[in-house]
Structure formats: C-alpha cells, structure tokens
N, C-alpha and C positions, 0 to 999 in steps of 0.2 A: 383202520384195523388195529393200530398200535397206540391208541389214545391213552389206554390205561397202563401202558408200559413205562417203567422208570427209564431214565436216560441211559443207564447201563444196559438195560434189556433192549432198548432200541438199537444201541450201538452193537450189541451182540448180533442182531439181525443183519446189520450192515457188514460186520466182519464175516458172518456166515456166507453172505452173498459173495464177498470177495474170495473166501476160501473155495467156494464152488467154482468160481471162474478160474482159479489157479489149477484145479484138478480137471478142468475141461468138461465139467458136468453140465447137463442141460437143465438140471433142477437143483434147488438147495436141499440137500439130503440131511438126514439127522447127524451124520458124522461131521458135516460142515458146520451145523449148528453147535455141536459139541466143541469143535475147535474155536469157533467164534466166541463161545461162552467163556472158555478159559483164557482166551486171548484178551478179552475185554475185562473180565473180573479176575484179576490176578490173585486177590485175597481169597476168593472162592477156590481157585486152583490150589492155593497153598493149603487151605483147610482140608480139602478132599483128596488131594494127590500127594501133598507133603513137599513137593519140590517142582520148580518150573521145568526141570529136565523131563519129567514124566509127560508133559504136553508134547514135547518133540518125539518121545517114544510112541505116543498115540498116533502122531502124524505119520511116522514111519510105518506103523502097523497098517494104517489106511492105504498107504502107497503099495505095500506088499500084497495086501489082499484085494484091493479094488483097482490098483493101478492108477495112472494119471494120463489123460489124453492131452491133445493140444489145448492150450489155454483158451478160454472163451473171452472174447472181447468184453471189456468192462462196460461198453455201451449197450450190450445185449441185456434185456430184462429177463432175469432168471426167475421162474416161478418156484413156489414152495412145493415140495413133493407131498403126496397124500399123507405119508408118515409124519413129515415135519408139521403139517397142518394139525394133525391129531396131537402131536407133542405140545404145540402152542395152546390147543384147547385144554389139554390136561394141565398145563401150567396155570391157566386161568382158574381152573377148578381148585388147584392147590392153594392159590392165593386166597380164594374165597373161603376155603376150608380153614385157613389160618387167620381169617378175619382181616385181610389186607385189601385195601381198595386198589392198590397198585400191584402190577405184576412185575416181579423183580427177577434177577438172574437165578436166585436159589429156586424159585418156582419153575423156571425153565429146566433146571437140572432135574427136578422131580418129575416134570413132564416127560423128559427123555426116558427116565427109568420106568415110567408107567407104560410107555409104548415098548413093552418088554421084548418084542421080536425084532426091533429095529437094530441096525448096526451100531448106532450111537449108544444104545443101552447095553449092547454086548461089550463094547469097549469099556464102559464104566464098570460092568460086573467083573471084567478081567482085572481091573484095578482094585477089586475087593469092595466096591461100592454097591450096596443094595438099596432098594426102595425104602425098606423099613429103617435101616440105619441112617440113610440120608435124611429122611423125613424127621427123624428124631433130632438129628444134628441141626437141621434148619430151624426147627421149633426152638431149640435152645439158643441159637444165634439170635432169633427174633425176640425172644424173651429178654435177653441181655442187651440188645441193641434196638431201641425203639426206632420207628421209621424216621429217616432223616428229613428235616424240613427243607423247603426250597432254599435257593440262594439268598441269604439274608443280607441286610445292610452291613453287618459286621464282617461277614465273609467277604463281601465285596471290598471292604476297607482293607482287609488282610491281603487279598489278591492284588489290589492296587498298590499297596506298599511294596509287595514283592516285585511287581512289574517295574515300579519306579527305581527300586534299588538295583535290580538287574540291569536296567538301562544305564545306570551310572558305571557299570563295569565292576569286575572283581568277583562277582558271584553269578550263579544262575539257579533258577528254581524250577521244580517240576512237581506236578500233582500225580498222586497214585503211582509212586515210584518204588520199584522193588529195592529193599534193603535187606540183604540176607534172605531169610524165608518170610519176611514181613513185607507189607505194602504200606509205605509211609504216605499219609494224606498230603503232606507238603514236605519236600526234601530240598534243602538249600546246599549247593555245592560251591566250593571255592574255585575261582578261575572263570574262564569264559564258557558259554554253552557249547555243546557238541557242534562241530561244523565240519564241512568238507575240507580235508587237508591234502596237500600234495605229498606224495610219497617220496622220501629221500632214498635214492638207490644206493647211496654210500653209507647208509645207517647200519649199525650192528643188528644182528638178529633180534636182540632184546628190544632195541628201539623200533625196529620194523613191527614187532609184535604189538607194541603200544600204539603205533600209528594205525595198524589194522583195527585194534580195539576201539580207538577213537572214531575211526570211520564207521564201524558198526554202530556205535552210540549215535552218531549223526544220522545214519540211515534209519534207525529205529524211531528217532524223534520225528523226522520228516514223513516217514511212512504212516505212523499213527495219526499225525496231523492231517495227512491227505485223506485217510479213510474217514476220519471224523468230519471232514468237509465234503465227503462223498466224491472225492477226486480219485476214482478207482484206477484209472489208467496210470496216473502218477504213482499211486501206491503199488501197482504191479511192478513198475520199473524199479522202485526202491526195494521191494521185496526180493526181486531177482538179484540185485546188487548185494543185498545183505547176505543172501545165501552164498553167493560167490566169495564174499569176504570171509565168511565163517569157514568155508572150505580152505581158503588161503591161510587162515589162522591155524587150522588143524594141521595142514601140511607143514607149515613152518615149525610148529611145535614138534612134530614127529622128526623132521629133518635135523633139528638142532637139539633135540631132547630137552625142550623147554616146557614149562607149564604155562598155560594160558593166563594172561594177566587178570587179576581180580577186578571185578566191576568197581567203578569209582564209589567211594563212600562219602555220603554227605557230611558236612560239618555240623549241620543242624537239621533236626526233624521237628515238624510242627504237627501236633495231633489235636483234634477237637474231641472232647469227651462229653457225651450226653447220656448220663445214667449208666455208663459202662461200669462193670464190676471192677472194684479197685484192684483185686488180685490179677485180673487180666491186663489192666492198664500197666501195672507194675512189671508184669512179665514182658509185655511189649517193649517197654522202655529198657529193661535189662537186655533184651535181644538187640536193640539198636546200639546201646553202649558197647555190648560185646562185639558188634561188627566194626567198631571203631568210630562211631558217631560221637562227636565231642559233646553235644548238648541236645536235649529234647525240651521243647516247650509244650506244655499241656494247657489248652484253653478250654475253660468251662463257661460257655456263653450264658447259661441259665443263672449261675451264681456269680457270674462276672469275676471269676477267679483265675489266676494263672499259677501254674506250677512249673518249676524247672528241674531237670534231672541231669546230673553230671556224674562221671565216674568217681570223683573225689568227694562230692558232697551228697550224692544220692538224690532222693526226691525231696524237694522243699517247696513250700508255698511262697510265691513271690510277693513281697510286701511293698515294693516301690512303684514308680510310675513309668520308668523307662527301662524296657528290656534291652539287654546288650549282649553281644558276643565280642571277644577280643580280636580274633584273627581269622578272617578279615573283620574289621570293625563293622558291626551292625547295631542299629538301635531303632526302637519304635516305641512310641508312647502308647501304653496300654489303653488309654482312653480312645485312641484312634481305632483300635480293634473293636471294642465293645460299643463305642458311640456314647 
C-alpha cells in the first residue's frame, strides 16, 4: 500500500500508529496522522506552525476534546479509520496533481485538509492553515526544492565519516536535528552523545535542571530510534519516561524560579544544497549562526563545491582539499565526500 510513499511519509504512518496506541484508540484517526506527520517532518511543522511548541498545543487540544483511554498494546494491529483512508487517497491525488511520482509528507498534509470534516483538518484550520494557502505553499516548496535523490555514494561517505569520527569520541552527530526554528540536515555536537545519566541528589537546582534536560535528550534519541525500528513497546516506555521528565523539569523551574535550559547548540551544521534559492540558503545559515552554531558547511554535490559560513567571515567558497574545525578538531578530505 505504501510503495509510492517517501521514507518520511512511511515513518509518518508508523508514528501515527504509535500515537493512536498512546490515546487508547481502536483506529488510526486523522488527528493521530496529524501528530505523526509533524513529529516526523519537523521542517514541515516549522513552516506551517512556526514553532514546535504548537505541536504540543495540538496534542493538548486532542486530549481535551477527545480524551485518552487506556493505552493500546503496541502488538495490536490498529487499522486506518475510513477518514484516514480517504486522507491517504487525497494525498496520492495531490502528489499526482503536482506531477510527483512519490507521495510525501506535504501531500499528506493537503490530504488532511481535503477531508474537511475530519478532526485533523479542524485542528489545522484552527492554526490558520487552509487548503488553498497550504497548496500554494507546498507548490512553492517543491518548485524551489526538487525531489531529493536516493542515498548516493557521496552521502554514504559523509555519514560513514561522521560515524567514524563519533566513534573516536569528543563529538556526536544527528540527522534532521532541530536548531532553533530550523531543522539541520546534519548537526555535529561537542561532547558525548545523549545517554542515560544517574541523578545526583546533592546537585544544585540548576545542575539538576541540566541533568533532567540531558535525560530528556537521551529519551528522545532512543524513542525515535525505537519507532524507526518498529519497536513500539520500547518507544511507549521511553515516551512515558520523557513526559515524566518534562513534568519534573517544569516543577523544578516553578519551585526555584528558574528558566528551562536551552537545547544544546551544535558546533557544526552540514547542509546539502540542490538547486536551493541562494536567498533561502543564506537565511538558513544566518539563523544557524544566530543560534550560536560556530560553523556551517554547505555541500553542492552537482557542482562538487563546498561553502563555509562563520560569524566572522560570512559565506565563502572553500578552495582547499581538507575541511577543518578547530575545537574540537575535525577534518575531512573533500574528495572523500564527493568521491
């Protein structure tokens, strides 16, 4: 059924199934599809909602209006509701209308809006999103961003380098990582990857706050990995722990009049540009630097060119062979990326 779906669209269905189980539903309803959509495609959520916080507002609205029953076991096969089936059919029509062979997450969003009487469409309209405006925005997105090719050899080379460098310690890398209101294709952080940490009962409130935030980072990483591997029972446990830790974070902030710690900022963002508008690329880089990212690497596989962006030097075409960062020290031969 999902042969024509992009990887993101397939993962949206898996996330929707997980959301339905968390609400104790017997079917995958349109509101579950909406949550799965914005959970999987964070860039789409940013473009249409403006901030990730709006996704949690939508979730709270669903709880208030529909309630939540006992969680459904993740081993139970949940069918699509009739409304959700129609949404998927509309999504396929939208892809064909835009001359796309694959059905992506933007087409599923349009499919939700076309099933105008469903709860998912109602939630979108309450955010000011209409079918006409969304269709126009999706068309603009697809005109400026041609369909992404499959995982190429040079992409594999980049991912292998990141994995090798992470194994050496001192940094960790993540794909499709939120940085401010943007989603970085590759984000490289200083230090070790998020992991489960033991809480120090003698720590100061500010230190406890950081410990809880690190714990949340860890739970988000392992939860999304579990869902991607269809390990829904594991994901359910991680999700419940994450919500508990977020509540602990909120209470600690209120008790000691503290602000929640800011998310970790990567030292390096790596972006692949394929016919992107220069003005949009520039704005994206400015946003990363404004969030505190030390450097951005822009890779153009078609022209086999590399550009670097820093706060002090701005955007420059890289002319050498070895890309480097100073702290922590990273370096890669450009020829390894492009082959």
